[in-house]
C-alpha positions as CSV (number, residue, x, y, z in Angstrom):
1,M,199.0,232.4,48.4
2,N,197.1,229.1,47.7
3,P,193.4,229.6,48.5
4,Q,193.3,226.4,50.5
5,K,196.2,227.6,52.7
6,I,194.4,231.0,53.2
7,E,191.1,229.3,54.2
8,S,192.9,226.9,56.6
9,A,194.8,229.7,58.3
10,L,191.6,231.8,58.6
11,G,189.8,228.8,60.0
12,D,192.4,228.3,62.7
13,L,192.3,232.0,63.6
14,F,188.5,231.8,63.8
15,E,188.7,228.8,66.1
16,S,191.1,230.5,68.4
17,W,188.7,233.5,68.6
18,A,185.4,231.7,68.7
19,G,186.3,228.5,70.4
20,E,184.9,226.5,67.4
21,Y,186.0,225.8,63.9
22,P,183.8,227.5,61.2
23,D,181.2,225.5,59.4
24,L,181.3,227.9,56.5
25,I,184.3,229.6,54.8
26,L,182.9,231.5,51.8
27,P,184.9,233.7,49.5
28,L,183.4,237.2,49.0
29,A,183.5,239.5,46.0
30,P,186.9,241.0,45.5
31,S,187.9,244.6,46.1
32,G,190.1,246.6,43.9
33,S,193.2,245.5,45.8
34,D,195.2,242.4,46.6
35,R,193.2,241.7,49.7
36,V,191.1,238.6,49.8
37,Y,187.9,238.4,51.9
38,Y,185.9,235.5,53.3
39,R,182.8,235.1,55.5
40,L,183.4,232.6,58.2
41,Q,180.5,231.2,60.2
42,S,180.0,228.7,63.0
43,K,176.8,227.9,64.9
44,E,177.3,230.8,67.3
45,R,179.7,233.3,65.6
46,V,180.4,235.0,62.3
47,A,183.3,237.1,61.1
48,I,184.9,238.5,58.0
49,G,188.3,237.1,57.4
50,T,190.9,239.0,55.4
51,Y,194.1,237.9,53.8
52,S,196.3,241.0,53.0
53,P,199.9,240.6,51.6
54,N,200.8,244.2,52.5
55,D,201.8,244.2,56.2
56,R,202.0,248.0,56.5
57,E,198.6,248.5,55.0
58,S,197.2,245.8,57.3
59,R,198.7,247.5,60.4
60,A,197.3,250.9,59.3
61,F,193.8,249.4,59.0
62,L,194.0,247.5,62.3
63,E,195.3,250.5,64.3
64,F,192.8,252.9,62.7
65,S,190.0,250.5,63.3
66,R,190.8,250.1,67.0
67,H,191.2,253.8,67.5
68,F,187.9,254.7,65.8
69,F,186.0,251.8,67.4
70,Q,187.1,253.0,70.9
71,K,185.6,256.4,70.1
72,G,182.2,254.9,69.1
73,L,182.6,255.6,65.4
74,P,180.9,253.4,62.8
75,V,183.7,251.0,61.8
76,P,184.1,247.2,62.2
77,E,185.4,245.7,65.4
78,I,188.7,243.8,65.1
79,Y,188.3,240.3,66.6
80,A,191.7,238.7,66.0
81,E,194.8,239.0,63.9
82,N,197.8,236.9,62.8
83,L,200.0,239.2,60.7
84,G,202.6,236.5,60.5
85,A,200.1,234.7,58.3
86,K,198.9,238.0,56.9
87,I,195.4,237.5,58.1
88,Y,192.9,239.1,60.5
89,L,189.2,238.8,61.5
90,Q,186.8,241.7,61.7
91,E,183.1,242.3,62.4
92,D,180.7,241.2,59.6
93,L,178.7,244.3,58.6
94,G,176.6,242.5,56.1
95,S,176.5,242.6,52.3
96,T,174.7,245.9,51.5
97,T,176.8,248.8,50.3
98,L,175.6,252.4,49.7
99,Y,176.5,251.7,46.0
100,S,173.9,248.9,45.8
101,F,171.2,251.5,46.6
102,L,172.6,253.9,44.0
103,I,172.6,251.4,41.1
104,Q,168.8,250.8,41.6
105,Q,168.1,254.5,40.9
106,N,167.2,256.0,37.6
107,D,166.4,259.7,37.2
108,Y,164.4,259.8,40.5
109,F,166.4,260.2,43.7
110,P,164.1,259.0,46.5
111,D,163.8,260.7,49.9
112,Y,164.8,257.6,51.8
113,L,168.2,257.6,50.0
114,I,168.7,261.3,50.8
115,Q,168.1,260.4,54.4
116,I,170.7,257.7,54.3
117,F,173.2,260.1,52.7
118,K,172.5,262.6,55.4
119,K,173.5,260.0,58.0
120,V,176.6,259.2,56.0
121,V,177.8,262.8,55.9
122,E,177.1,263.2,59.6
123,Q,179.2,260.2,60.5
124,L,181.9,261.3,58.0
125,A,182.3,264.6,59.9
126,R,182.5,262.6,63.2
127,L,185.1,260.2,61.8
128,Q,187.2,263.1,60.4
129,I,187.1,265.4,63.4
130,L,186.6,263.1,66.4
131,G,188.4,260.2,64.8
132,G,191.4,262.3,63.8
133,D,191.8,263.6,67.3
134,G,194.7,261.8,69.0
135,L,195.4,259.6,66.0
136,D,199.1,258.7,65.7
137,Y,199.5,259.6,62.0
138,A,203.3,259.3,61.9
139,S,203.4,255.7,63.2
140,Y,200.6,254.1,61.3
141,C,199.7,255.9,58.1
142,Y,200.6,254.2,54.8
143,P,202.1,255.2,52.5
144,K,202.1,258.9,53.6
145,A,201.3,260.5,57.0
146,S,199.6,263.5,55.3
147,F,198.0,264.6,52.0
148,D,200.9,266.8,51.2
149,K,202.2,268.3,47.9
150,E,204.1,265.2,47.0
151,S,200.9,263.2,47.4
152,M,199.1,265.6,45.2
153,F,201.7,265.3,42.5
154,F,201.4,261.6,42.6
155,D,197.8,262.1,41.5
156,F,198.6,264.9,39.0
157,N,201.2,262.8,37.2
158,Y,199.0,259.7,37.3
159,F,196.4,261.8,35.5
160,K,198.8,263.3,33.1
161,Y,200.5,260.1,31.9
162,H,197.6,257.7,32.2
163,F,194.7,259.8,31.0
164,L,195.6,263.1,29.3
165,M,198.4,261.7,27.2
166,V,196.6,258.6,26.0
167,S,193.5,260.8,25.4
168,K,195.7,262.8,22.9
169,A,194.5,266.0,24.5
170,G,197.6,267.9,23.5
171,F,199.0,270.3,26.1
172,D,202.0,272.5,26.9
173,E,203.7,270.4,29.6
174,P,205.6,273.3,31.5
175,A,202.3,275.3,31.5
176,L,200.4,272.3,32.8
177,E,203.0,271.8,35.6
178,K,202.7,275.4,36.6
179,D,198.9,274.9,36.9
180,F,199.5,271.8,39.1
181,H,201.7,273.8,41.4
182,T,199.1,276.6,41.6
183,L,196.3,274.2,42.5
184,A,198.4,272.3,45.0
185,D,199.6,275.5,46.8
186,F,196.0,276.7,46.9
187,L,194.7,273.4,48.4
188,L,197.5,273.2,51.0
189,S,196.4,276.6,52.4
190,A,193.2,274.9,53.7
191,D,192.9,273.7,57.3
192,S,194.4,270.2,57.1
193,R,194.3,268.9,60.7
194,Y,191.8,266.1,60.2
195,F,191.6,262.5,59.2
196,L,191.4,262.1,55.5
197,F,189.8,258.8,54.5
198,R,191.3,259.1,50.9
199,D,188.8,256.8,49.2
200,F,185.5,257.8,50.7
201,Q,182.9,256.5,48.2
202,S,179.7,254.5,48.2
203,R,181.4,251.0,47.7
204,N,183.3,251.6,51.0
205,I,180.1,252.4,53.0
206,M,178.1,249.5,54.4
207,I,174.4,250.0,55.3
208,R,173.2,247.8,58.2
209,G,169.8,248.4,59.8
210,G,169.6,251.7,58.0
211,E,172.8,252.9,59.5
212,P,176.2,253.6,57.7
213,F,179.5,251.9,58.6
214,F,182.8,252.6,57.0
215,I,185.4,250.2,55.7
216,D,188.7,250.3,53.6
217,Y,190.3,253.4,55.2
218,Q,193.8,251.9,55.4
219,G,195.1,254.6,53.0
220,G,193.9,257.3,55.4
221,R,196.2,260.2,56.5
222,Q,196.0,263.7,57.8
223,G,194.4,266.3,55.5
224,A,191.5,268.7,54.8
225,L,187.9,267.9,55.5
226,Q,186.8,268.8,52.0
227,Y,188.5,266.0,50.1
228,D,186.4,263.1,51.5
229,L,183.1,265.0,51.1
230,A,184.1,265.8,47.4
231,S,184.9,262.1,46.9
232,L,181.4,261.1,48.1
233,L,179.3,263.8,46.5
234,F,181.1,263.8,43.2
235,Q,181.7,260.0,42.9
236,A,181.5,259.5,39.1
237,K,178.8,256.8,38.7
238,A,176.8,257.9,41.8
239,N,175.5,260.8,39.6
240,L,173.9,262.7,42.4
241,P,171.5,265.5,41.3
242,P,172.9,269.0,41.9
243,D,170.2,270.0,44.4
244,V,170.9,266.8,46.4
245,R,174.6,267.6,46.4
246,Q,174.0,271.1,47.7
247,D,171.6,269.9,50.4
248,L,174.1,267.3,51.6
249,L,177.0,269.8,51.5
250,N,174.9,272.1,53.8
251,H,173.9,269.2,56.1
252,Y,177.6,268.2,56.4
253,L,178.6,271.7,57.3
254,D,175.8,271.9,60.0
255,T,177.2,268.7,61.6
256,A,180.9,269.6,61.3
257,S,180.2,273.1,62.7
258,Q,179.0,271.5,65.9
259,L,182.4,269.6,66.2
260,T,184.9,272.3,65.2
261,D,185.1,275.9,64.0
262,I,184.0,276.1,60.4
263,D,184.2,279.3,58.2
264,R,181.5,278.2,55.7
265,E,182.5,280.6,52.9
266,R,186.2,279.7,53.1
267,F,185.3,276.0,53.4
268,I,183.3,276.0,50.2
269,E,186.0,277.9,48.3
270,F,188.4,275.1,49.0
271,Y,185.8,272.5,48.6
272,Y,185.5,273.0,44.8
273,G,189.3,272.8,44.5
274,Y,189.2,269.4,46.2
275,V,186.4,268.4,43.9
276,L,188.7,269.1,41.0
277,I,191.7,267.2,42.4
278,R,189.6,264.2,43.4
279,N,188.2,264.0,39.8
280,I,191.7,264.4,38.4
281,Q,192.8,261.5,40.6
282,T,189.8,259.5,39.5
283,L,190.5,260.0,35.8
284,G,194.1,258.9,36.3
285,A,192.8,255.7,37.9
286,Y,190.2,255.2,35.2
287,G,192.8,255.8,32.5
288,F,195.1,253.2,33.9
289,R,192.4,250.6,34.7
290,G,190.3,251.4,31.7
291,I,192.4,252.6,28.8
292,F,195.5,250.6,29.6
293,E,194.1,247.5,31.2
294,R,190.8,247.7,29.2
295,K,188.7,247.0,32.3
296,E,185.1,247.7,31.2
297,H,183.8,249.1,34.5
298,F,186.5,251.8,34.5
299,L,186.0,252.7,30.8
300,K,182.2,253.1,31.5
301,S,182.9,255.4,34.4
302,I,185.1,258.0,32.5
303,P,182.1,259.9,31.0
304,Y,180.6,260.5,34.5
305,A,183.9,261.9,35.8
306,L,184.2,264.2,32.7
307,R,180.7,265.5,33.3
308,N,181.6,266.3,36.9
309,I,184.6,268.3,35.6
310,K,182.6,270.0,32.9
311,T,180.1,271.2,35.4
312,L,182.9,272.5,37.6
313,I,184.8,274.4,35.0
314,D,181.7,275.8,33.4
315,Q,180.8,277.4,36.7
316,W,184.4,277.8,37.9
317,P,184.0,278.9,41.5
318,L,187.7,278.8,42.2
319,P,189.7,281.9,43.1
320,I,192.7,280.7,41.0
321,E,193.3,280.5,37.3
322,L,194.4,277.1,35.7
323,P,194.4,277.9,32.0
324,E,196.4,275.0,30.6
325,L,194.7,272.4,32.7
326,T,191.3,273.8,31.8
327,K,192.1,273.8,28.1
328,A,193.3,270.2,28.2
329,L,190.2,269.0,30.0
330,R,187.9,270.9,27.6
331,K,189.7,269.2,24.6
332,V,188.9,265.8,26.0
333,I,185.3,266.7,26.9
334,D,184.7,268.3,23.5
335,S,186.1,265.3,21.7
336,K,183.3,263.0,23.0
337,K,185.6,260.1,22.5
338,Y,184.6,258.5,25.8
339,E,180.8,258.9,25.3
340,P,179.0,255.5,25.4
341,F,177.9,253.6,22.3
342,D,174.5,254.7,20.9
343,K,172.2,251.9,22.3
344,I,169.3,253.1,20.1
345,K,171.5,252.3,17.1
346,G,172.2,248.8,18.5
347,S,168.7,248.0,19.6
348,S,167.3,248.9,16.2
349,S,169.8,246.9,14.3
350,L,169.2,243.4,12.8
351,L,171.9,241.8,14.9
352,T,171.4,238.9,17.3
353,V,174.4,237.7,19.4
354,E,174.1,234.0,20.3
355,I,176.2,233.1,23.3
356,N,176.7,229.5,24.5
357,S,178.4,227.7,27.2
358,F,179.4,224.1,26.6
359,S,181.5,221.1,27.9
360,Y,184.6,220.0,25.9
361,H,184.3,216.7,27.8
362,S,180.7,216.0,27.0
363,T,179.3,217.8,23.9
364,G,182.2,219.6,22.3
365,I,182.1,222.8,20.3
366,P,178.4,223.5,19.3
367,E,177.5,223.3,15.7
368,D,176.4,226.5,14.0
369,S,172.9,226.2,12.7
370,T,172.9,229.6,10.9
371,G,174.9,228.6,7.9
372,N,177.7,231.1,8.7
373,G,180.2,228.4,9.5
374,G,180.7,229.2,13.2
375,G,181.9,232.1,15.3
376,F,184.2,232.8,18.2
377,V,185.2,229.9,20.5
378,F,186.9,230.8,23.8
379,D,188.5,228.1,25.9
380,C,188.1,228.5,29.6
381,R,190.0,225.4,30.7
382,F,193.2,227.1,31.7
383,I,191.3,229.2,34.3
384,H,191.6,228.0,37.9
385,N,188.7,225.5,38.3
386,P,186.4,225.8,41.3
387,G,185.0,222.3,40.4
388,R,188.3,220.8,41.8
389,Y,187.1,221.7,45.3
390,E,184.4,219.9,47.2
391,P,182.3,222.9,48.3
392,Y,181.8,224.0,44.7
393,K,181.3,220.7,42.9
394,K,177.5,220.8,42.9
395,L,177.3,224.5,42.2
396,T,177.4,226.4,38.9
397,G,178.9,229.6,37.5
398,R,175.7,231.4,38.6
399,D,176.2,230.7,42.3
400,E,177.7,233.5,44.4
401,A,180.3,231.2,46.0
402,V,181.6,230.1,42.5
403,I,181.6,233.7,41.2
404,N,183.6,235.0,44.1
405,F,186.0,232.1,43.9
406,L,186.6,232.8,40.2
407,K,187.1,236.5,40.9
408,Q,189.4,236.0,43.9
409,H,191.4,233.0,42.8
410,S,191.6,233.1,39.0
411,N,192.4,235.4,36.2
412,I,188.8,235.4,35.0
413,D,188.5,239.2,35.0
414,D,191.5,239.7,32.8
415,Y,190.4,236.9,30.5
416,L,186.9,238.4,30.1
417,N,188.3,241.9,29.5
418,N,190.3,240.5,26.5
419,V,187.2,238.7,25.3
420,F,185.2,241.9,25.5
421,R,187.8,243.7,23.4
422,I,187.6,241.1,20.7
423,V,183.9,240.7,20.6
424,D,183.1,244.4,20.9
425,R,184.9,245.1,17.6
426,A,182.9,242.4,15.9
427,V,179.6,243.6,17.3
428,E,180.2,247.2,16.3
429,D,181.3,246.1,12.8
430,Y,178.3,243.8,12.4
431,I,175.9,246.6,13.5
432,D,177.3,249.0,10.9
433,R,177.2,246.3,8.1
434,S,173.6,245.2,9.0
435,F,174.7,241.6,9.7
436,T,172.1,239.5,11.5
437,H,174.0,236.9,13.5
438,L,177.2,236.5,15.6
439,T,178.0,233.4,17.7
440,V,180.2,233.3,20.7
441,N,181.0,230.0,22.5
442,F,182.7,229.4,25.9
443,G,183.9,225.9,26.8
444,C,185.3,224.4,29.9
445,T,185.8,220.8,31.0
446,G,182.3,220.2,32.4
447,G,180.4,223.2,31.1
448,Q,179.3,224.0,34.6
449,H,181.4,226.7,36.3
450,R,183.8,228.7,34.2
451,S,182.1,228.7,30.9
452,V,178.7,229.4,32.5
453,Y,180.0,232.4,34.3
454,A,181.9,233.7,31.2
455,A,178.8,233.3,28.9
456,D,176.6,235.1,31.4
457,E,179.1,238.0,31.8
458,L,179.4,238.5,28.0
459,A,175.6,238.4,27.6
460,K,175.2,241.1,30.2
461,H,178.0,243.1,28.8
462,V,176.8,243.1,25.2
463,K,173.2,243.8,26.2
464,E,174.1,246.7,28.5
465,K,176.7,248.3,26.1
466,Y,175.0,247.8,22.7
467,G,171.3,247.1,23.4
468,V,171.3,244.3,20.7
469,A,169.3,241.1,20.9
470,V,171.1,238.3,22.8
471,A,170.3,234.6,22.8
472,L,171.9,232.9,25.7
473,R,172.2,229.1,26.1
474,H,174.0,226.9,28.6
475,I,174.1,223.7,26.7
476,E,175.5,221.3,29.2
477,Q,173.3,222.6,32.1
478,E,170.2,222.6,30.0
479,K,170.7,218.9,29.3
480,K,170.1,218.5,33.0
481,N,166.7,220.3,32.8
482,W,168.3,223.5,34.1
483,K,166.0,226.4,33.4
484,N,168.0,229.2,31.9
């Protein structure tokens, strides 16, 4: 759908709810789905507007939200909807996710963050147990009403075809299928009467005033308590310390035991099985998004998921044997093929990567002053241009509104993933050959929006992945006395 049509429809819905047309309609950072989010604001009211092309998914989210909100659970209030236009308005919970706290941490895991996590697991137990009570799973769940054996095999096959096979682990397929059946049958013997969030991880947990609120549960269904807890505590890049995980597991059980009967020993026995299937599902997603689609974020997450699995199978607290699955996973782990590049090697190399943004209209392709005859030149002009729209004309590719526009309404992410693939090969080769210089140029019409964002993203990517020296210039913007 055209972004102007989405914004116009959301503006009209906002006016019908608030009694005034919004002064601000700002695109927000995209999720991993087809949904498009905006913040709409007038003098008196603010809301999050959502465009979602999937009607059944929207209906599930809206009905779940109303059900949970009526029970006093920490979810956004639904303000208005127009599913004929595929849009709805919900409460604005701010911009701070639990994940934003996690990425600030290094080896130290502070007490204040542990306290936030304790609130999260308390509210998770309430959502699963109290929220699941009286919920009409059959009418509203999408795509399945329960996390049944068929659902598990969707995840197993996703993992098998999109991760194990492309990782060239080598396995006996009938033996692996037998292990999948063994694991599924074991997991399905757990108590599965509760609401299963399905993607309960730190990006779907908002923190407002120190309290957690939950979003993106439209894929929820009936299932076991253990799955969501495993999703949170073993989220790949969260990298929670083992003692913190154990403390939070115990705290969750203390809360859940006040709401329903819990056999702790039996709960924990199934819990580690759900840790395994959740990490299998995660690796399938990382394999598709990372190995097939070459999306850098997912590729960088694979080692964390593998470390979770290594810890699990080294200690192996499960009462079942899964020999072929274990063997295949160990092959991938031992191959170390997904371990990150040695940044010490990169940072101690002679290489400097010079990255420029420029205007085709004004300055043209920058001259190479190194004597190497030039480097990569990437044309951004085919990417949807935010500069065509009045709200963005005075902004640059470093402004949040422009960045969110590009990520929501253009193919900038796919474009940059392909750029990364090309440039990465050159950087690794130049490090090995002790070359001193590589130039990468990004051009767009005005050198203001698309090329600026692309140059910034590549600079960040190269620095974070390789640790080499980076020289970043925004030629057109610096002509305007812009301080880089």
